N, C-alpha and C positions, 0 to 999 in steps of 0.2 A: 573449902565446903562451906564452912561458917562464915568465910568472908563474902563467898558469891550470896550467902542468904542475906548478909547483911547489906550488899549492894543493891539485890533483887527489891529487898524492904524498903531501901530508901527512895528507889526508883518510884516505887508503889506510892509512897509517902508525896513525894513531889508531883506524879501526877493527879493524886487526887486534890493536892492543893492547887494546883492550875487549873483542873475542873471547877473547884470551888470558887474561885476566883473570876472565873467566865461566867458561872452561875451568879455570883454576886453583881458583876458587871450588868449583866442581863436584868435582874430584880431591881436596880437601881434605874434603870432607863426611864427616862419621863415619859409620861402619857398624860395629854390633855385631856381633860375629863370636859365634855360639851356643855353638861349642865352648868359646871363652874365657871367655863369659860362665858357662856351667856350673860350668866349673872355678873363678872368681871367687867364685862364689855358695857354693860348698862351702867355701873358704876361709873367707870370711865366717862363715859358720855354724859352725865349727869354734872359730872366735875369740870369737863374739857370743852365740850361744845356750847352751851349756853354760853359759858365768859368768853370764849373765843369770837361768837356771834355778836355779844355786844361789844366787844373792844373794836371788831372789823367796823360795825356799825357807825361806832363815835369817829372811827378813824377816817373814813369813807365821807362822812357827812363835813369832817373839816377840812378835806381836801377839794369836796367839789362845790361849797358853798360858795366860793368866788363867782361860779357861773348864775347864782341866784342874784348875789350882790350886782353885779355888771347890770342888770335892767330893773333892780329894784327901785320903784318910785322914779324911774327915769322920766315919765310924764311931768314931774315936778322940778326935773333938774337935780335930784338927790341921789341919783345912783353913785357906786362906786368910781366909774371911770369918769363920770361928770365932775365930781368932788375932789379927784384927784388930779383932773385934766389929764388923763392919758388919752392917747389914739389909739386906734384899733391895732396898730403896729408894735404899739408900747404895751397892752395888754396882752398880745400873743407872747412878748417876750416875758412877761410876768409868768404865763403858762409854762413855758419854754424851761425857764430856769428852775422850775421847778423838778422837771422832767431830768435836766441835768444832775441835780443834786441826787436825783431819787435813783438814779441809773448807777452813778458814783459809789452812791454808799450801801446799796442792797448786799452784796457779797461779802463785804468785810462784816455787816451788822449781823449776819447768820455766824459767823464766827465767833462774834461775841456773845451773842444769845448762846452759844453752844459752852463758851467760857466762864460765863457769869451765871450761867441757869436762866432760862426763860421768864420765871415770875421776877427777876430782878430788872434783866432788861428790856422787857417789855413793859414793866412799869415805869422804867426811866424813859423809853420811847413817848409813851401816853404822855406823861406829864411835859416833854419836852413839845410834843406836835400841840397840844391842848393850849399850852403858853402861846405857842407862836400864833395860833388861830386866834386868842384875845388880843394880842399885840397888833394883828393884823387889823383889827377894828380901829387902832390908834394912829395909823399911816395918814400922811396928807399930800404924798406925791408918789410918783412913778419910783424913784428910788428906793422910799422905804416899803412899797410893795414888794419890789425885787428882791430886797435882802431879805425880807422875811418868807416869801416863797420861798425861796433857796433853802434857809433854815426848816422850814414845814416840809418839804420834800427830803432833807437829810434825816430828819426824826423819823418819817412815815415808812422811809424806804425800807427797812427791815421787818415790818410788820406782817405783810403776808406772805412772802417768802419763807419768814420765822412761822408764822401758822401750818403752813404746809409741811414745814420741815418738823414742828413737834409732832404733826399725827404720824410720821414715820416712827416715831418713839412708842406708840400705843395701838396702834392698829396694823392689821394687815391689808396688803393691797387692794383687795377686794372688798373691804370696808371704808376704804378713804373716800372714795368719789362722791359718796352722799354726805360724808361729813366736811368735805370741802366746799360742796354746792351749799351746804346749810351756812357755812361761813361766809361764803361770795355773796348769796344771794342777800345777805345783810346789805351789800351795797346796793341791791335794789331798792331795799327797805330805804336806806339812808335817802336815796333820790325822791322816794315817795315823802320821807317826812321832811326833807330838806326843802320840798316846795312846799307842803302844806305849814312849816313852820316859818317860810319866807310870806305866804301869804298872810301869815297873822301878824308878823312881826311889819309887816309894810303897813298896817294900820296904826302904827304909834310912831310912825316918821316924825322926827324932831321931840321926842318926849326927853326932857333934860337936856335939851340944847345939842342931841345928838342924832344923826342921821339913822333912817333903819336899818342900813346895811351895818352899820357900826353896831348896832344891838344885835344884830343876827350873828357876827362873830364873837362878840362877847358871850352871847347866850350859848352858842355851839361849842365853844372851846372849853368853858368852865366844866362840863360834864367828864372830859376827858383827864381833866387835872384831878378832880375829885375821885375818880375812880381807879386812879394809877394807883392808891394807896392801897387797895382791896386788892388789885390784882399782884401787887408785891408779898401780900398776906396769902392770898388764896389760891391763887394761879398753879396748878400741877407742873412739875418740873420733869423728873425722869423716874420710870417706874423703880428703878433700883433704889432710889433715895426716898420715896414717897413714905411717908408717916401715916397717913390715912388709909394704906394698905397695911392688911395684915401679911406675916411672913409668907403663907402660903399664896395669898393674891400675888404678892410680890412676885414669887418664884414663878406662877402661872403667867403674869404679865411680860416677863421675860423670855420664859422659854417657849411661849407661843410664836413668838417673831424671831426666833433663830433662824436665819437664812432668808428672813424676808424684810426684817425691818432694819432700823437704827437703833442702835444702843447709845445712852447717855455716857457711859464710861469709856467708851472705844475713842483712841485718840485718832488725829486726822494725821495722816502720812502722805508725803509728796508721792509715793507711787500710786495712790488712788486719786490724787488732786489731778497727776499727769494723766492718767487712763481716763479719767474724767473728761479733760480739757480736748483728747484725741480721739473721743469716741464719735465718729460721723453719725452714728444713728441718733445722738442727743441733737444734733443740730438740726436734724428734720422737725424735732418739737419746738426748737427756737423759733424756725420757720414759720411753724404753723401758729405757734403764738403771736408772732409778730402781725399775721392776719387778721387775728382776732381782737386785737389790740387798737386797730385804726377805728372800727365803732367804738371801742369800749371807753377811749378818751373824747370822742366825738360828743357821744349821748351823755357823758357823765358831767362833761364841763360846759356844753351849749343846750341843753335840753330847754331852758326857756328860750333861748335863741332860736332852736328848732321849731317849738312849738307856736312862737310869736310868726314864724314863716308860714304857719298850717291855718293863719287867720284869727289867732288868739292874742289878745294885747294887756297890756299892763299889769294888774295882779292876777288877772284871769291868767295869763300864760304861765304864772307860780303855780297855780293852782291845777293847771291841766297836765302839768310834769307828772302829778301823782298816777294816774291810771296805769300808763305803761310799766311802770317800777313794779305797782303791786302784781299786775298780771306777772311780770318777769319772773318776782320770787316764785311764783306757784309753779311756772315752767320750767325754772331751773332746779327746783329739788325735786319734781317728777321725774325730769329727763335723767339726773343723775341716780336717782333711786333706781330705775329701770336699768341704766348702765351697769351700775353695781350688782343688780340682782342676776341680770344676763351675761355678766362678766365681759359686757361688749362695749368698752369705752371709748374704742377708736371708732364705731359706728355713732354712738350717742354724739359725739363730735361732730362725725362728719355730717350728719342729717341736720343737727342745728346749724352749722356753718351754711349749708346749702339754703336751706329754709329762710335764713337771716339775707344771706344774698341776696336771693329770689324777691323777697319783701323790700330790701332797698331798690333793688333795679326798677321795681315796679313804679317806686314814687319819683324816682329820678336817673335820667339818662348820664352814665359816667363818661368822662373826657380820656379816662385812661382806667385801667385796671386796680392801680392802687388808690386811685381817688373813686371806685363805684361806692363804695359804703358813704361817705362824707357829701357825696352828691344828692343825697335824697333829702338834704335840707333845704336845698337851692329852689327858690321860689322863682327863680329866673331861667329855671331849666327845666323842660318838661318832660315828663317820663311816661310810662304807660299810663297814668291817671290825670287826668286835666288838672289845670293849677287850681281851679273852681273847686274841685272836689276834696274839701279839705277836712269832712267827716271821713272820706273812704281812704284819704292819705294818712289821717291820723289812726285809722283802725291798723293799717298797714304798719305803721309807726310800731304799735304797742306790739305786732308781732315780730317785728326786726329787733326791738330792744330786747324782747324776750328770750329769742334764740340765739341772740350774740351774747347774752349773758351765759345761757345754758351750755353754751359749746366749751366755757373755760373748765368748769370743774373735772369733766372727764377727760380733758386734755392733760391736766396736773395730775389726776390720779394715773392716767396710762404712764406718764413721766415717772411718777415716784415707784410704780410698780417695777419699771426695767433699770432701778439702782438698789445696788445689793448690799452696800455698807454705809458707813455714818460717813466718811469723807465724800462720797460721790454724791449723797442727799444734800450735806453741807454747801457744796459747790454748784451743783447742775440746777437745784431749784431757785438761787437766786439769780444764777446766770439765765435762766429761761425767763423770769421776769425783767430781769435788766435788758437783755437783748430785744424783748418784747416792746421796749420803749419805741425803738424805731416805729412801731406801727402806731404808737400815741402820737409820734411827732408828725407824722403823715397825716392824722388824721386832725389834729389841731391847726396844722398850715393850712390844710385843703378846706377845713370849715369858714375859714375868713376869706379864702379866693372865691367860694362860690354865693356864700350868703349877700 
């Protein structure tokens, strides 16, 4: 009898311990405080977004300034192509080689970013592309331009996919489109600033024995080199390691992304990589990105040429590249804000692409679907608007540029929302941008065919 009492008492104690353990598990279950989360997101925004915007602005400025240099002071025989004695075909090759290295180095660069931490890797890339831009100002022939453009592409390749990858460490899917838009929209600011800077630098042609295009590369490459040291010191890495977050903020930053974001301490494994490479849905994202990359490259690298085809010449062509980019900044941010707020990223991308396509079609008749967008700039192929309607065609160009850029942030945010682990994000984002280079190649080839 006594033995039975002891057994029953032991069972009761064990049961009580199990209940206590379950209660303890329930008690420690993490609950995200909405007020604390909003405060944390504001802190992250202040630390990450402005820095990313400035970095991408400098990157795009150094990438696209060759378009300004191509025509800068051409009326006096002092442009880049005239001084280096490049033909149109050679100039195209210089642009192509950038895309080759850009495509090859994008995915490896994302792995390096993960391995060496964003602050270190991005600082290294910045110093590299800033140096290459400045060295480009010292070239004297086609071979030198091609070699430096290849290295420039290698250094710049990892930045944009790396930026998008970094956002997955810090933000939920529904928070990313607006942040991507603010970063990408700096490409439009770079286009606006690039035109304005080229307009000003064009007036100092011959200073200290240097052509204006050489000064342009020197002036625009130096800030990237200088800013790389600040990036090394200040740019945030992973929520798990940042000292500027308190322990409670660090835990909140990690917990709120469980199941919807990437974590810095997670290892990249082959099974995740294989699943990403064989996921057919992601290739639909890549296909969409190819289509928007056609106008992206055409506009970015040939905007002065495009504007000159609409009746504006010389330094005036540099100046008139500013308004389309300035308008595009506002439109890009607005479309992405609405897409995030309504959680309708696919619709935001679709509407932007349709409006951009119609705008391009109004300005120029395409010979094929792939060349639809680039044919806008042709002054030899008449579209819905007459060739003499320079102001109307320029207005439609502003619309086309704006919605071409505004389609990209919702597309990228939509892609990252479909990626649920670090391995997938590390691979899929740079693959998306790399495969998109096919569209940029189409844009660059078709621009020279039609101009």
